N, C-alpha and C positions, 0 to 999 in steps of 0.2 A: 180644290184642294181635297184630296181623297180623304175620308173620315173612316177610322177604324174603331170599332168597339169590341171590346173583350168582355165576356160574361163568364163567371165561375158557374158550372152546373155541378148537380149533386153526385155524380158518380166520377168525378174526376180522379178521386182517390182510388178507384178500381183500376183506372188505366195505369196509374203509377205503381200500384201494388204488384202488378203483373211482372214488372222489371225490377223492382227492389227486392222482391223475394229471393231468399236462399233456397235452391233446389237441391233436392236428392239427386244421386246419380246411381245408375246400376254399374255393376262390374262385370268384367269379362276376363276370368282367369287366364285363358290362352290367348287373349288378343282378339283381333278382327281380320286377320291376315285375308282370307277368302270368305270369311263368315261375317257379311256386311251388307248394309243397305247400298244400292248401287245407283238407284234413281227413284226419286219420289216427285210426284206431281199432283198438286191440288189447286185448281183455279190458277191464280197468279204465282204461286210457289212452284217454281221449276228448279230442282236440286239435282245434281249429278255428281257422283263421286270423282269421275276421271282419275287424275293422278294424285288428288288430294289425300292427306293422311286420314285413314278411315277412322282413327281415334278422335278426331275433331267432331265435337257434338253441338257447339253453339252456332246455330244459323238463324237466331231470332231477328236478324235484321231483314230475313225474307218473311214476307206476311201475305195474308189473303183475308178476305171477309166473307164469313159464312152467315145465312139467314137462318133464324130459328125454324126448326121442323122442314126445312128445305133440303131434300138430299143433293150432295155435290159429289160428282165423281172424283175418284182419286186412283192413281196408279202407283204400285210400289214394286220395284224390282229388285230382288237380293239373290245372293249366290250361296252355294254351298249347303243345300238343303235348310234355310233358314226360313223360320215362320215370320209372321207379321204382327205387330200389335201397335195400336193407336190410342193415345190418350190425350185429354185436353184437360188442364187443370182448372175445372170451372169454378172452384171455391178459392182459388188463388193462395192455397196454403203450403205450396212446394212440394206436396206428397204424392199426387196422382192416386186417389181412391180407387177401389174397384169400381165404384159406380161411376167413374169418369172414363172408363174404358170404352170406347167406340167401336172398336174392331179387334178381333185376334183370330188367326187362323194359322195352321201349319199345312203344307203340302211339300212333298218331296221335289227337289228339281234343282238345276244348276245351269243357268240361273231361274229363278222362279218369280213369276208375275203375277201380282195380285191386283186385279181390277175390281174396285170396290166403290160403294156409296157411303159417305160420312153424313151423318145427320146431327145437327146439335139440337136438343130438346128445347121445347118451348119453355121449359122451367129454369133454362140457363139465362141469367140476366145480360142485357146488352152490356158489353164492355171488351177489353182486350185480355187475352189468355195465351199461356204457352200450351203448344201441342208438342207431344213427345211420339216419335216413330222408332220403334225398336225390332232389329233383325236378332232373333234368337236362334241359334243352331238346335235343330230337332226339336223346336218348342213353338207352341202356339203363343207363348209370351204372357199367357194368363192363367193356365191350368197348374195349381199348386201340387199336382200329383207327378208332374213332369221332373225327370232327373236332370235335365240341363239347364234349369233356371226357369223363372218366371217373374212377371210384375215389372211395372215402370222403374222401379228402384231396386230391383233383385239382383241376386248373385248368379251370373251365368258362367258356362264354361267357354263359351265362344259367342262373338256377336258384335253388334254395334248399335249406336243410337244417335238421332239426330233431334234437335229442338227448333221449333219455328213459332212464329206469331200468328195468332187468330183473332181477328176482330169478329164480334159476334154482333148482330144487329137483329132487330124485330121486324117483320115482314112489312108493316106500315111504313117503316122509315125508307124503304127502297122500291116498293112495289110500283110506285107511279112514275119511277125516274126512269126514262128511256134515254140513255145518253146520246148527245148530239155528237156525231163524229167530226163535225166541223170545228168544234171546240177542244183545244189540246191543252193538257196540263204536262209539263215536262220538268222534272221527272214525276212521275206517279206510280207508286208511293213516293212521297217527299219527306225528308227530315226536317224541312223548314222552307227555305226559298224555293221558288219555282217560277217557270215562265209559263204565262197564259197567252195562247195564241186564239185569238178569235176571228170570225169572218168579218167583212165590212158592215154587214148589216147589224153588228152589236157594238160598234164603235160608239161611244157616248151614251152607251146603256148603263144602267146602274146594277149592281151586282150585290147579292146577299149570300153569305156562307152560313149554313146551319149545320148545328150537330144533328145526331141521329133521333134526338126527340123534338127536333124543330125549333129548337131556341137558335136565335141570330147570333153568332160569334164574332162577325167581322161584315163589314159593308163598305162599299166604296163606289167609284165610277170608272168604267173603262174608257180611257182616252185614246187608245192606239190599236193596232192590230197585234201588237206584241208588248205585253206589260210584264213587270216583275213584281210578284207578291210574296209574302212571307207569312207563314203560319207557326212559325218557330216557338211562339210563346203559348201555344194551344196545346192541350192534353193529346196524347196518341189516340188515333181512332180514326173513324170515318165521317166525311163531312160532304154536304151537298151544296154546289154552288148553282145559283139561279140567277138570269139576268132579266131585270123589269118584273121580277117576281113571278116568271113564268117558267113552267116545267119543260117546255119544248125544247129548250136549249140546255137543259140541266146537265150537269156532269158531276161524278162522285170523285173526290179526293181523299186519299188515304195518307196520313200524317203517322210516321213511326220513328 
């Protein structure tokens, strides 16, 4: 019989706060008709406007994991001479302070592509946070002397914004994990239940699931090539699954 153990860990409240917080919102007096984010890519976050209403902003079901002090490539494409601004609310107060701005720039173009690097400082605690990406017409989205608006919660003439979810981890939590392509978790990220597919060599092996500080939050035994597991009771975040407590078959699982 599979045994499952759940442990509460000290930063569970931080994960929950990122989603229970009430967030400020920028305004765009003349709308987002052609003044909008059109494409955003950051690791596993891939978002495209397409025919979707450009005024829709909550895409926090899309997430990725960033490691402290490790740059991650990001691409932002927007139209009609819009600048780009990126914030992560690292103190989860719903306000996006100036110190939480990770990028801002304005270049004229239609469309305009910003190929940048995003780096979360080592001073940011491991946890789950909200990221905001703003397209502000004629503005770098950060300069208070601009006439067209600025700030993550500012008043703009034209533009749009989208919010996503970011999981921040310490380098030590993931540096030694080289994921085994023969192990599959579907879907990943998951909101709870997922299918675990393993090669025959791992059938009858024991598994453990640890959080990003190494605490075991679930354990059991793999009895077949395809198993159904559930992490619905765990806080949102990144977890590492190991088999027979070895790293060579490890896989990261994101729960959001």
